Backbone as ProteinMPNN parsed JSONL, in Angstrom:
{"seq_chain_A": "XXXXXXXXXXXXXXXXXXXXXXXXXXXXXXXXXXXXXXXXXXXXXXXXXXXXXXXXXXXXXXXXXXXXXXXXXXXXXXXXXXXXXXXXXXXXXXXXXXXXXXXXXXXXXXXXXXXXXXXXXXXXXXXXXXXXXXXXXXXXXXXXXXXXXXXXXXXXXXXXXXXXXXXXXXXXXXXXXXXXXXXXXXXXXXXXXX", "coords_chain_A": {"N_chain_A": [[0.832, -1.304, 0.142], [0.447, 2.302, -1.037], [0.561, 5.14, 0.686], [0.116, 7.54, -0.411], [-0.62, 7.502, -3.221], [-3.051, 7.712, -5.619], [-4.949, 9.683, -4.052], [-6.304, 11.982, -5.026], [-6.189, 14.841, -5.44], [-8.193, 17.534, -5.331], [-8.823, 19.943, -7.741], [-9.107, 22.616, -7.41], [-7.318, 22.793, -5.084], [-4.62, 22.602, -6.468], [-4.554, 24.635, -7.911], [-4.679, 26.904, -5.714], [-2.063, 25.816, -4.661], [-0.266, 26.797, -6.58], [-0.35, 29.848, -6.916], [0.227, 29.977, -4.242], [2.925, 28.795, -3.956], [4.151, 30.944, -5.679], [4.202, 32.953, -4.019], [5.991, 32.183, -1.801], [5.116, 31.367, 0.131], [5.203, 28.666, 2.872], [3.911, 27.368, 4.936], [2.187, 25.323, 4.654], [-0.551, 22.964, 4.642], [0.189, 18.994, 3.761], [-0.433, 16.948, 1.019], [-1.203, 14.308, 2.345], [-2.574, 14.796, 5.043], [-4.348, 16.43, 4.135], [-5.977, 14.869, 2.429], [-7.009, 13.388, 4.393], [-8.468, 15.326, 6.258], [-10.253, 15.761, 4.114], [-11.627, 13.342, 4.205], [-12.529, 12.947, 6.963], [-14.38, 15.247, 7.175], [-16.321, 14.181, 5.575], [-17.175, 12.468, 7.165], [-19.06, 14.243, 8.867], [-21.769, 15.157, 8.175], [-23.894, 17.734, 7.28], [-22.493, 19.015, 8.993], [-20.945, 21.262, 11.301], [-17.811, 23.105, 11.071], [-14.713, 24.39, 11.755], [-12.047, 26.061, 11.129], [-8.706, 27.252, 12.127], [-6.05, 28.873, 11.205], [-6.029, 29.873, 8.408], [-4.469, 30.305, 6.233], [-3.263, 30.028, 2.905], [-5.451, 28.855, 2.121], [-5.276, 26.02, 1.359], [-5.741, 23.977, 3.264], [-7.912, 24.72, 3.797], [-9.72, 24.452, 1.214], [-9.471, 21.549, 0.842], [-10.666, 20.853, 3.125], [-13.387, 21.602, 2.643], [-13.994, 20.128, 0.077], [-14.945, 17.744, 1.069], [-17.049, 18.201, 2.698], [-20.598, 18.254, 2.68], [-23.412, 19.944, 0.936], [-25.118, 20.691, 3.242], [-23.376, 21.678, 4.895], [-21.229, 23.968, 6.784], [-18.478, 26.288, 7.148], [-16.118, 28.085, 8.982], [-13.625, 29.851, 8.603], [-10.483, 31.233, 9.906], [-7.753, 33.793, 10.116], [-4.674, 35.343, 10.627], [-3.486, 37.144, 8.902], [-3.728, 39.416, 6.189], [-3.216, 38.861, 3.516], [-2.713, 36.252, 2.621], [-5.234, 35.266, 3.194], [-6.188, 36.394, 1.196], [-6.074, 35.421, -0.778], [-6.975, 32.796, -0.376], [-9.85, 33.535, -0.724], [-9.955, 34.087, -3.24], [-9.717, 31.935, -4.473], [-11.814, 30.509, -3.646], [-13.682, 31.83, -2.387], [-16.293, 31.998, -3.457], [-17.624, 29.98, -2.659], [-20.52, 29.152, -1.035], [-20.478, 28.005, 1.456], [-18.375, 28.767, 3.152], [-16.944, 30.535, 5.927], [-14.928, 33.511, 5.884], [-12.578, 34.823, 8.03], [-10.539, 37.479, 9.041], [-8.74, 37.917, 11.549], [-6.834, 37.808, 14.602], [-6.861, 34.349, 15.763], [-6.949, 33.464, 18.199], [-8.576, 35.496, 19.431], [-10.964, 35.042, 17.772], [-11.595, 32.839, 19.055], [-12.064, 32.903, 21.567], [-14.312, 34.544, 21.24], [-16.269, 32.627, 20.162], [-16.197, 30.847, 22.231], [-17.102, 31.922, 24.296], [-19.7, 32.578, 23.395], [-20.9, 29.97, 23.256], [-20.503, 28.701, 20.768], [-20.554, 25.853, 18.91], [-18.789, 23.108, 17.115], [-18.691, 20.591, 14.781], [-16.171, 19.936, 14.063], [-13.003, 20.539, 14.438], [-9.913, 21.839, 13.097], [-6.896, 22.482, 14.169], [-4.597, 24.552, 12.701], [-2.986, 26.425, 13.421], [-1.057, 28.563, 15.987], [-3.035, 29.131, 18.109], [-5.377, 27.963, 19.736], [-4.187, 25.471, 19.54], [-1.603, 26.039, 20.687], [-2.329, 28.277, 22.182], [-4.95, 29.357, 23.972], [-5.927, 26.765, 23.846], [-7.665, 25.255, 25.661], [-10.481, 26.703, 25.463], [-10.767, 26.513, 22.853], [-11.353, 23.605, 22.986], [-13.508, 23.655, 24.25], [-15.5, 24.333, 22.39], [-16.149, 22.5, 21.09], [-18.294, 19.752, 19.793], [-19.969, 17.555, 21.821], [-18.675, 14.258, 20.383], [-17.122, 15.565, 18.786], [-14.557, 16.129, 16.616], [-11.037, 16.973, 17.137], [-8.571, 18.043, 15.732], [-4.987, 18.182, 14.991], [-1.907, 19.049, 12.954], [1.689, 18.687, 12.348], [3.168, 17.853, 14.293], [5.419, 15.909, 14.37], [9.009, 16.812, 14.224], [9.699, 18.953, 12.464], [11.504, 21.016, 9.803], [11.365, 23.753, 10.189], [10.391, 24.506, 12.53], [11.018, 26.669, 15.393], [13.564, 27.326, 17.657], [14.05, 25.241, 20.579], [10.836, 24.957, 20.263], [9.901, 22.222, 20.36], [9.629, 21.475, 22.656], [7.338, 23.025, 23.78], [5.427, 21.364, 21.866], [5.858, 18.66, 22.896], [4.799, 18.809, 25.457], [1.857, 19.767, 24.858], [1.121, 17.377, 23.898], [1.401, 15.699, 25.828], [-0.407, 16.99, 27.575], [-3.047, 16.369, 26.165], [-3.012, 13.471, 26.274], [-3.744, 13.174, 28.88], [-6.171, 13.976, 29.185], [-9.326, 13.357, 29.999], [-11.711, 13.399, 28.824], [-11.262, 13.387, 26.183], [-10.867, 10.89, 23.795], [-8.045, 9.814, 22.278], [-5.768, 9.576, 19.327], [-2.367, 9.027, 18.53], [-0.647, 9.778, 15.229], [2.053, 8.561, 13.727], [2.593, 9.57, 10.954], [2.589, 11.356, 7.923], [3.027, 14.682, 8.321], [2.655, 14.354, 10.973], [0.165, 13.77, 12.959], [-2.487, 14.537, 15.495], [-5.483, 13.181, 16.727], [-8.688, 13.749, 18.068], [-11.188, 12.717, 19.724], [-14.116, 14.03, 21.346], [-15.6, 12.895, 24.241]], "CA_chain_A": [[0.192, 0.169, -0.248], [1.467, 3.426, -1.04], [-0.256, 6.292, 1.127], [0.051, 8.666, -1.39], [-1.175, 7.314, -4.729], [-4.33, 7.834, -5.702], [-5.609, 10.472, -2.991], [-6.837, 12.509, -5.761], [-5.954, 16.284, -4.975], [-8.914, 18.584, -6.064], [-8.105, 20.78, -8.744], [-9.153, 23.936, -6.683], [-5.79, 22.784, -4.461], [-3.54, 22.331, -6.961], [-4.537, 26.31, -8.202], [-3.946, 27.573, -4.822], [-0.945, 25.845, -4.607], [0.381, 27.561, -7.678], [-0.711, 31.082, -6.41], [1.111, 30.02, -3.125], [4.463, 28.448, -4.175], [4.933, 32.164, -6.266], [4.458, 33.856, -3.18], [6.834, 31.754, -1.219], [4.423, 30.729, 1.647], [5.451, 27.543, 2.679], [3.495, 26.669, 5.648], [0.859, 24.429, 3.947], [-0.691, 21.066, 5.254], [0.447, 18.361, 3.014], [-1.688, 16.308, 0.584], [-1.806, 13.113, 2.911], [-3.57, 15.693, 5.929], [-5.444, 17.137, 3.262], [-7.108, 13.75, 2.47], [-7.428, 12.903, 5.943], [-9.372, 16.631, 6.688], [-11.519, 15.505, 3.369], [-12.194, 12.125, 5.006], [-13.322, 13.093, 8.325], [-15.201, 16.069, 7.025], [-17.305, 13.41, 5.093], [-18.016, 11.685, 8.652], [-20.044, 15.042, 9.528], [-22.757, 15.583, 7.057], [-24.722, 18.786, 7.633], [-21.757, 19.962, 9.934], [-20.213, 22.659, 11.365], [-16.319, 23.214, 10.832], [-13.974, 25.498, 12.197], [-10.567, 26.035, 11.09], [-7.595, 27.829, 12.927], [-5.061, 29.025, 10.19], [-6.335, 29.534, 7.119], [-3.192, 30.496, 5.535], [-3.966, 30.172, 1.738], [-6.524, 27.613, 1.683], [-5.237, 24.991, 0.784], [-6.423, 22.843, 3.886], [-9.617, 24.976, 3.56], [-10.178, 23.463, 0.323], [-9.556, 19.847, 1.241], [-11.782, 20.367, 4.11], [-14.355, 21.81, 1.494], [-14.291, 18.789, -0.72], [-15.545, 16.554, 1.948], [-18.175, 18.709, 3.151], [-21.571, 17.952, 1.979], [-24.061, 21.249, 1.085], [-25.3, 21.622, 3.854], [-22.16, 22.087, 6.141], [-20.723, 25.431, 6.996], [-16.938, 26.283, 7.71], [-15.793, 29.169, 9.589], [-11.972, 29.882, 8.858], [-9.667, 32.543, 10.726], [-6.204, 33.88, 9.775], [-4.55, 37.21, 10.871], [-2.847, 37.408, 7.418], [-4.922, 39.65, 5.089], [-2.881, 38.976, 2.146], [-2.774, 35.119, 2.326], [-6.734, 34.763, 3.296], [-7.146, 36.921, -0.294], [-5.625, 34.474, -2.08], [-7.915, 31.571, -0.277], [-10.923, 34.198, -0.888], [-9.965, 34.485, -4.707], [-10.108, 30.75, -5.151], [-12.738, 30.051, -2.702], [-14.692, 32.724, -1.853], [-17.886, 31.967, -4.05], [-18.685, 28.673, -2.124], [-21.173, 29.914, 0.108], [-20.548, 26.852, 2.827], [-17.243, 29.249, 3.732], [-17.041, 31.936, 5.867], [-13.733, 34.049, 6.293], [-12.29, 35.762, 8.64], [-9.428, 37.932, 9.271], [-8.335, 38.393, 12.988], [-6.291, 36.814, 15.49], [-7.459, 33.477, 15.957], [-7.282, 33.625, 19.681], [-9.644, 36.57, 19.627], [-12.015, 34.444, 17.488], [-11.967, 31.573, 19.694], [-12.646, 33.444, 22.997], [-15.814, 35.062, 20.872], [-16.742, 31.608, 19.957], [-16.402, 30.274, 23.037], [-18.247, 32.845, 25.128], [-21.182, 32.642, 22.858], [-21.013, 28.761, 23.454], [-20.534, 28.039, 19.9], [-19.774, 24.646, 19.245], [-18.694, 22.384, 15.926], [-18.386, 18.926, 14.339], [-14.716, 19.204, 13.731], [-11.966, 21.797, 14.696], [-8.736, 21.648, 12.9], [-6.165, 23.872, 14.469], [-3.215, 24.563, 12.284], [-1.828, 27.852, 13.916], [-0.855, 28.484, 17.364], [-4.34, 29.427, 18.505], [-6.131, 26.818, 19.829], [-3.389, 24.287, 19.684], [-0.274, 26.187, 21.88], [-2.525, 29.477, 23.03], [-6.299, 29.075, 23.888], [-6.635, 25.427, 23.894], [-9.059, 25.026, 26.209], [-11.451, 27.808, 24.822], [-10.977, 25.584, 21.677], [-12.077, 22.277, 23.2], [-14.879, 24.182, 24.86], [-16.134, 24.93, 21.34], [-16.348, 21.318, 20.088], [-19.637, 19.344, 20.275], [-19.712, 15.898, 21.943], [-18.472, 13.167, 19.607], [-16.422, 16.193, 17.578], [-13.259, 15.903, 16.178], [-10.109, 18.123, 17.158], [-7.227, 17.625, 14.541], [-3.729, 19.126, 14.672], [-0.353, 18.344, 12.247], [2.858, 19.049, 12.414], [3.532, 16.982, 15.716], [6.641, 15.771, 14.408], [9.628, 17.318, 14.158], [9.551, 20.023, 11.251], [12.979, 22.018, 9.725], [10.745, 25.18, 10.24], [10.592, 25.042, 14.036], [11.569, 27.903, 16.041], [14.518, 26.958, 19.092], [12.958, 24.747, 21.643], [9.447, 24.449, 20.164], [9.809, 20.481, 20.57], [9.14, 21.638, 24.287], [5.799, 22.939, 23.509], [4.949, 20.034, 21.247], [5.748, 17.644, 24.209], [4.021, 19.534, 26.788], [0.595, 19.629, 24.264], [0.817, 15.693, 23.506], [1.158, 15.491, 27.257], [-1.83, 17.664, 28.061], [-3.974, 15.672, 25.296], [-2.794, 12.303, 26.499], [-4.065, 12.832, 30.192], [-7.558, 14.172, 29.774], [-10.552, 11.96, 30.242], [-12.81, 14.017, 28.095], [-11.028, 13.055, 24.875], [-10.208, 9.659, 23.175], [-6.481, 10.767, 21.503], [-4.794, 8.51, 18.77], [-1.446, 9.924, 17.78], [-0.178, 9.014, 14.168], [3.114, 9.269, 12.982], [2.404, 9.876, 9.554], [2.572, 12.627, 7.355], [4.062, 15.601, 9.482], [2.523, 13.906, 12.519], [-1.311, 13.92, 13.175], [-3.381, 13.637, 16.236], [-7.003, 13.242, 16.138], [-8.644, 13.84, 19.458], [-12.757, 12.725, 19.861], [-14.678, 14.64, 22.28], [-16.534, 12.058, 24.74]], "C_chain_A": [[1.025, 1.275, 0.007], [0.436, 4.465, -0.417], [-0.515, 7.38, 0.245], [-0.738, 8.855, -2.441], [-2.634, 7.483, -4.546], [-5.226, 8.803, -4.524], [-6.6, 11.608, -3.86], [-7.247, 13.976, -5.146], [-6.858, 16.861, -5.787], [-8.102, 19.512, -6.981], [-7.926, 22.337, -8.113], [-7.575, 23.843, -5.415], [-4.927, 22.875, -5.127], [-3.018, 24.027, -7.828], [-3.985, 27.193, -6.951], [-2.68, 27.248, -4.584], [0.175, 26.357, -5.512], [0.779, 28.84, -7.083], [0.35, 30.791, -4.709], [2.505, 29.684, -3.079], [4.888, 30.169, -5.078], [4.908, 32.965, -5.069], [5.496, 33.39, -2.258], [6.284, 31.093, -0.217], [4.701, 29.37, 1.863], [4.833, 26.459, 3.945], [1.881, 26.171, 5.431], [0.844, 23.322, 4.768], [-0.388, 20.403, 3.645], [-0.597, 17.532, 2.328], [-2.276, 15.113, 1.681], [-2.429, 13.938, 4.169], [-4.425, 15.926, 5.511], [-6.738, 16.042, 2.76], [-7.476, 13.325, 3.406], [-8.483, 14.146, 6.387], [-10.203, 16.02, 5.572], [-12.347, 14.007, 3.917], [-12.835, 12.231, 5.998], [-14.48, 14.031, 8.221], [-16.493, 15.264, 6.465], [-18.204, 12.768, 5.877], [-19.019, 12.94, 9.368], [-20.837, 15.508, 9.074], [-23.452, 16.499, 8.326], [-23.89, 19.394, 9.026], [-21.079, 21.119, 9.77], [-18.894, 22.523, 11.82], [-15.639, 24.252, 11.048], [-12.193, 24.976, 11.949], [-9.452, 27.237, 11.681], [-6.599, 28.246, 11.722], [-5.396, 28.902, 9.024], [-5.242, 29.498, 5.852], [-3.364, 30.961, 4.255], [-5.015, 29.731, 0.825], [-6.317, 26.827, 1.26], [-5.685, 23.899, 1.883], [-7.712, 23.334, 4.01], [-10.09, 24.378, 2.419], [-10.205, 21.899, 0.108], [-10.767, 19.795, 2.489], [-13.2, 20.492, 3.296], [-14.781, 20.56, 0.764], [-14.703, 17.917, -0.116], [-16.62, 16.878, 2.467], [-19.424, 18.387, 2.485], [-22.278, 19.542, 1.921], [-24.613, 22.003, 1.994], [-24.537, 21.834, 5.517], [-21.762, 23.098, 6.238], [-19.416, 24.937, 7.821], [-16.4, 27.483, 7.907], [-14.375, 29.173, 9.879], [-11.078, 30.958, 9.209], [-8.307, 32.399, 10.327], [-6.167, 35.431, 9.885], [-3.82, 37.896, 9.955], [-3.895, 37.744, 6.588], [-4.649, 38.917, 3.793], [-3.031, 37.427, 1.523], [-4.595, 34.622, 2.456], [-7.262, 35.431, 1.943], [-7.156, 36.08, -1.021], [-6.698, 33.014, -1.53], [-9.366, 31.788, -0.93], [-11.202, 33.96, -2.398], [-10.094, 33.059, -5.293], [-11.687, 30.123, -4.544], [-14.002, 30.566, -2.231], [-16.712, 32.906, -2.301], [-18.628, 30.715, -3.643], [-19.526, 29.579, -0.663], [-20.988, 28.974, 1.475], [-19.282, 27.621, 3.619], [-17.459, 30.298, 3.975], [-15.764, 32.241, 6.323], [-13.703, 35.172, 6.802], [-10.916, 36.13, 9.091], [-9.354, 38.806, 10.628], [-7.379, 37.477, 13.571], [-7.1, 35.546, 15.974], [-7.683, 33.233, 17.533], [-8.499, 34.325, 20.36], [-10.963, 36.024, 19.131], [-12.591, 33.26, 18.803], [-12.582, 31.958, 20.945], [-14.304, 33.833, 22.768], [-16.912, 34.136, 20.993], [-17.275, 30.864, 21.107], [-17.562, 30.911, 24.523], [-19.757, 32.708, 24.775], [-21.668, 31.189, 22.696], [-21.282, 28.34, 21.941], [-19.726, 26.561, 19.668], [-19.619, 24.015, 17.2], [-18.37, 20.983, 16.192], [-17.144, 18.777, 14.46], [-13.953, 20.849, 13.576], [-10.68, 21.296, 14.18], [-8.026, 22.912, 13.04], [-4.631, 23.433, 14.174], [-2.782, 25.888, 12.425], [-1.595, 28.109, 15.556], [-2.307, 28.818, 18.316], [-4.84, 28.166, 18.319], [-5.368, 25.155, 19.911], [-2.416, 24.53, 20.627], [-1.203, 27.472, 22.774], [-4.35, 29.091, 22.954], [-6.786, 27.672, 23.339], [-7.68, 24.897, 24.411], [-10.489, 25.584, 26.16], [-11.776, 26.579, 23.624], [-11.899, 24.636, 21.899], [-13.321, 22.879, 23.919], [-15.936, 24.343, 23.455], [-16.472, 23.575, 20.097], [-17.854, 20.319, 20.641], [-18.98, 17.631, 21.036], [-19.92, 15.011, 20.655], [-17.729, 14.123, 18.257], [-15.327, 15.884, 17.369], [-12.298, 17.224, 16.286], [-9.197, 17.626, 16.686], [-6.367, 18.735, 14.796], [-2.755, 18.318, 13.883], [0.249, 19.214, 12.638], [3.557, 18.739, 14.003], [4.91, 16.506, 15.46], [7.605, 16.689, 13.763], [9.995, 18.109, 12.508], [11.009, 20.918, 11.144], [12.51, 23.256, 10.331], [10.806, 25.247, 11.595], [11.708, 26.035, 14.676], [12.22, 26.721, 17.538], [13.39, 26.503, 19.875], [11.325, 24.906, 21.689], [8.921, 22.973, 20.24], [9.486, 20.501, 22.041], [7.475, 21.944, 24.324], [4.682, 21.719, 22.849], [4.87, 18.987, 22.359], [4.367, 17.763, 25.195], [2.019, 19.572, 26.059], [0.483, 18.232, 24.416], [0.15, 15.403, 25.037], [-0.114, 15.731, 28.052], [-3.283, 16.777, 27.003], [-3.909, 14.23, 25.992], [-3.598, 12.134, 28.074], [-5.463, 13.209, 30.36], [-8.32, 13.227, 29.348], [-11.534, 12.442, 29.385], [-12.418, 13.907, 26.969], [-10.504, 11.415, 24.517], [-9.208, 10.373, 22.187], [-6.038, 9.538, 20.894], [-3.849, 9.624, 17.829], [-0.728, 9.2, 16.442], [1.087, 9.658, 13.449], [3.472, 8.982, 11.697], [2.306, 11.165, 9.32], [3.582, 13.522, 8.212], [3.565, 15.361, 10.944], [1.394, 14.711, 12.859], [-1.617, 13.372, 14.498], [-4.954, 14.123, 16.123], [-7.358, 12.897, 17.421], [-10.586, 13.749, 19.107], [-13.131, 12.925, 20.862], [-15.909, 13.421, 22.952], [-17.795, 12.96, 25.3]], "O_chain_A": [[1.942, 1.384, 0.821], [-0.59, 4.631, -1.076], [-1.535, 8.058, 0.37], [-1.394, 9.86, -2.715], [-3.255, 7.395, -3.486], [-6.333, 8.344, -4.242], [-7.607, 12.041, -3.3], [-8.289, 14.238, -4.546], [-6.587, 16.844, -6.987], [-6.894, 19.731, -6.888], [-6.943, 23.064, -8.255], [-6.969, 24.852, -5.053], [-3.978, 23.349, -4.502], [-1.92, 24.462, -8.178], [-3.074, 28.012, -7.069], [-1.944, 28.185, -4.274], [1.364, 26.324, -5.195], [1.944, 29.058, -6.752], [1.125, 31.662, -4.315], [3.249, 30.212, -2.253], [6.077, 30.48, -5.009], [5.771, 33.842, -5.1], [6.07, 34.363, -1.768], [6.937, 30.219, 0.352], [4.401, 28.699, 0.875], [5.071, 25.254, 4.035], [0.814, 26.556, 5.908], [1.76, 22.808, 5.409], [-0.617, 21.008, 2.598], [-1.65, 17.354, 2.941], [-3.48, 14.955, 1.883], [-3.386, 13.182, 4.336], [-5.485, 15.794, 6.123], [-7.951, 16.248, 2.715], [-8.537, 12.708, 3.312], [-9.475, 13.705, 6.968], [-11.216, 15.58, 6.116], [-13.566, 13.837, 3.933], [-13.874, 11.573, 6.048], [-15.472, 13.856, 8.929], [-17.614, 15.617, 6.831], [-19.391, 12.502, 5.686], [-19.701, 12.634, 10.346], [-20.935, 16.67, 9.468], [-23.57, 16.306, 9.536], [-24.434, 20.057, 9.909], [-20.723, 21.774, 8.79], [-18.688, 21.901, 12.863], [-16.017, 25.241, 10.42], [-11.483, 24.056, 12.356], [-9.853, 28.358, 11.368], [-6.485, 27.155, 11.163], [-5.126, 27.85, 8.444], [-5.259, 28.817, 4.826], [-3.609, 32.162, 4.137], [-5.371, 29.933, -0.336], [-7.186, 26.483, 0.458], [-6.03, 22.827, 1.385], [-8.636, 22.572, 4.297], [-11.05, 23.64, 2.638], [-10.888, 21.256, -0.69], [-11.561, 18.874, 2.682], [-14.022, 19.576, 3.318], [-15.9, 20.071, 0.92], [-14.949, 16.951, -0.837], [-17.357, 15.951, 2.801], [-19.149, 18.184, 1.302], [-21.838, 20.375, 2.714], [-24.753, 23.226, 2.009], [-24.938, 22.029, 6.665], [-22.066, 23.536, 5.128], [-19.188, 24.006, 8.593], [-16.145, 28.081, 6.861], [-13.855, 28.737, 10.907], [-11.109, 31.778, 8.291], [-7.714, 31.33, 10.185], [-6.936, 36.335, 9.555], [-3.512, 39.078, 10.101], [-4.778, 36.973, 6.213], [-5.535, 38.44, 3.083], [-3.349, 37.218, 0.353], [-5.05, 33.684, 1.802], [-8.398, 35.216, 1.521], [-8.022, 35.849, -1.865], [-7.121, 32.267, -2.412], [-10.026, 30.903, -1.475], [-12.323, 33.698, -2.834], [-10.514, 32.914, -6.441], [-12.442, 29.363, -5.151], [-15.016, 29.998, -1.826], [-17.714, 33.464, -1.853], [-19.752, 30.366, -4.004], [-19.147, 30.3, 0.26], [-21.45, 29.408, 2.53], [-19.069, 27.176, 4.747], [-17.92, 31.141, 3.205], [-15.27, 31.45, 7.127], [-14.305, 36.203, 6.501], [-10.152, 35.252, 9.491], [-9.743, 39.961, 10.799], [-7.143, 36.403, 13.017], [-8.096, 35.811, 16.648], [-8.757, 32.764, 17.909], [-9.167, 34.002, 21.342], [-12.001, 36.309, 19.73], [-13.72, 33.032, 19.237], [-13.578, 31.361, 21.355], [-15.238, 33.631, 23.543], [-18.004, 34.33, 21.527], [-18.392, 30.348, 21.151], [-18.38, 30.423, 25.303], [-20.725, 32.716, 25.534], [-22.724, 31.017, 22.086], [-22.27, 27.625, 21.773], [-18.623, 26.243, 20.111], [-20.269, 24.499, 16.273], [-17.984, 20.38, 17.194], [-16.717, 17.706, 14.893], [-14.232, 21.85, 12.917], [-10.239, 20.303, 14.758], [-8.227, 23.984, 12.469], [-3.835, 22.668, 14.719], [-2.201, 26.441, 11.491], [-2.406, 27.479, 16.235], [-2.173, 28.517, 19.502], [-4.845, 27.444, 17.321], [-5.862, 24.074, 20.23], [-2.145, 23.634, 21.427], [-0.868, 27.677, 23.94], [-4.872, 28.611, 21.948], [-7.752, 27.475, 22.602], [-8.509, 24.199, 23.827], [-11.466, 25.056, 26.691], [-12.806, 25.908, 23.559], [-12.993, 24.591, 21.337], [-14.22, 22.045, 24.026], [-17.147, 24.464, 23.644], [-16.824, 23.584, 18.918], [-18.274, 20.314, 21.798], [-17.992, 16.932, 20.814], [-20.96, 14.969, 19.997], [-17.694, 13.724, 17.093], [-14.949, 15.075, 18.216], [-12.575, 18.291, 15.738], [-8.834, 16.574, 17.211], [-6.715, 19.915, 14.843], [-2.692, 17.097, 14.028], [-0.139, 20.267, 13.143], [4.347, 19.463, 14.609], [5.683, 16.699, 16.398], [7.203, 17.362, 12.814], [10.578, 17.518, 11.599], [11.555, 21.414, 12.13], [13.326, 23.848, 11.038], [11.398, 26.26, 11.966], [12.919, 26.092, 14.46], [11.664, 25.803, 18.14], [12.255, 26.973, 19.956], [10.645, 24.97, 22.714], [7.736, 22.642, 20.187], [9.071, 19.469, 22.568], [6.607, 21.215, 24.804], [3.569, 21.354, 23.227], [3.777, 18.511, 22.664], [3.393, 17.066, 25.48], [1.078, 19.403, 26.834], [-0.402, 17.88, 25.196], [-0.985, 15.063, 25.371], [-0.689, 15.009, 28.866], [-4.436, 16.769, 27.435], [-5.033, 13.831, 26.295], [-4.017, 11.023, 28.397], [-6.051, 12.922, 31.403], [-8.061, 12.397, 28.477], [-12.411, 11.594, 29.217], [-13.276, 14.396, 26.235], [-9.629, 10.936, 25.239], [-9.51, 11.315, 21.454], [-5.883, 8.523, 21.574], [-4.134, 10.487, 16.999], [-0.257, 8.075, 16.609], [1.207, 10.729, 12.855], [4.436, 8.303, 11.343], [2.024, 12.026, 10.154], [4.665, 13.156, 8.666], [3.957, 16.008, 11.915], [1.417, 15.929, 13.037], [-1.296, 12.236, 14.848], [-5.435, 15.125, 15.593], [-6.742, 12.029, 18.041], [-11.164, 14.568, 18.392], [-12.698, 12.153, 21.718], [-16.913, 13.107, 22.312], [-18.773, 12.408, 25.805]]}, "name": "protein", "num_of_chains": 1, "seq": "XXXXXXXXXXXXXXXXXXXXXXXXXXXXXXXXXXXXXXXXXXXXXXXXXXXXXXXXXXXXXXXXXXXXXXXXXXXXXXXXXXXXXXXXXXXXXXXXXXXXXXXXXXXXXXXXXXXXXXXXXXXXXXXXXXXXXXXXXXXXXXXXXXXXXXXXXXXXXXXXXXXXXXXXXXXXXXXXXXXXXXXXXXXXXXXXXX"}
């Protein structure tokens, strides 16, 4: 079995990647993670999805490719130039709402208003290394919390491995989550809320 074969990368993802490479942005989810996000999105019909860290919209496009027509996706990033690329390619899709603001501010608003999501993909510091508890408060029972880049990456700042280790330890000790760590792609953790 070759896990990268036949994952059927959506055309829109390929288009976004061309623009992403032109601007030199390198913090995108790899195809295996994208295919996983698509598959998990399929499992949540009429779902509410939250993506923390839009970037140029690569993982946004993967999630949208798995969502049904009744599902919605809220995605946030604090870099307006990156979000503009995502909106250029995905903005006509009525299922997605783009927010340009700090992820931690959005998480606080969502948590305070008790908004709940079926799936949260935390692909930035907010909801992963900061505002972690608040993000989990926004997860429905049976909902999925997904993070990637948990295996050592060449672009990690010095000392980042300590933050990763602390986050993994925190996830493992929680009794309200069922957690699976996958040493695959960039390193993925999926937690389901009990």
